[in-house]
N, C-alpha and C positions, 0 to 999 in steps of 0.2 A: 792822713785824710785832710784836707785844709776844711775849716769852719766858715769859710765863706761860701756868701751866694754868689754864685755865677753872674755876670752882667750879660752875657751871651750863651744862649746854649744850640744846639741843634735837636730838630727832630730826628725819628729813624730815617724818616724819608730823602729830608737833606743828607747826611751822613750817607747813605747811597749814592745819591746823587752826587757825592763832593768824588767818592771812591771811584764812580764813573769814569768822573772826567780826570781823574789824577793817575788811569791807569792810561788815558791818553795824552793827557799833557803833561806830567810829573806834577810835582807837590805844587800846590796854591795857594793865595791868598785873597781874602776879602778887602773891600772898601764900601763902607754903607755908602750908598749913592745919595746924594741931594739934589741931584743936578734936573733941566727941567725935558732932557732926553726920555729919562729912566726914573724919574719920578724917584721915590725911596727905594728902588729894589737895593738889594746888595750884589755888588761887583764881585764875579770871580776871576782872579785872573793868574796867570801862572807866577809863585812866588818868585818875587824880585823885580817883577815887569811893571809893574804901577808904584809911581814915583812921590810915598808916603812924606807928607809935608811934616815939617821941622815941629809943628804944633798939633798935630794928629794924633788920635788919640788910642792907644790900644785896650781895646775893650777886653780880649780874652781870645780864647783861639775854641776852634770848632774844625770837629774830626781831627785834629794836628795842623790846619790852618788859621794862623791870624789872620783878627779879624781887626780893624780899624774904622772909623771915621774921623770926620773933620771935626774941631773944636766948635763949629757952630751947630752943629749938630748933634755933639754929645752935649750943648745946652740945654737941648732941646727933649733928648734921650735919658739922659744922666738919671733919672729917678725910675725907669720903666728895665727891664729885663729884657732881653732881644733875647725871640726865640724863630730863629730860621727854618723854615720849611721848605719843601720842595712841592708846586702843584703843576697839571698841566698845562704848556702854557711856550710861547715863545720867551726865550732869557733875554736880558740886556742887549743892545747892540754889540758892545762891546765886551760883554762877557761871557766867561766860559761855557756857560750853561743853553747860551744859544745856540740853537740846530739838535739839542737834543728831547725837544717836543716838552720838556717841564724846565719850571723858572724856579729859580729861588725867591721866596717872601719872605719878606720880615713883619712878624706878629710882636704884639708888645705885650705887656702887662706892667701897672705897676707893683713895685715892691710894699710889701707888709711894712710897717715900722718897726717889725724885729728884723725884716729882712734887711729895711735899709741902715741897721747900721751894721749889720752883717757882712755891706757889698764887696767884694772881688776889690783890692786894689787895681788903678788905672797906669797904663804906663805912658809918658806923654813924648 
């Protein structure tokens, strides 16, 4: 077991939605949107079908699915733990949660000083 504090975690509701989506679509991946259309929703794609930029940051994994974000988003969110949840509603236009009557939602909390020192390493 690692002594790291994960940078991204998922609620039981989000893990259940990931499992539901993977039954229909196979393995998935996430990219934290920062775009105008879907606000800051975490977007869920079939694994490998979203082109990860050379500078995108891998924050970790949730439910076995890799979770990435653009460097500009990382600059903003790096001091927080992302908590991916699933709530009633419609998913992002291009996200696999669209049509499930649930959507992924990013919540966050600022790391404590002790946690900040133990944040999991990132992959560029």
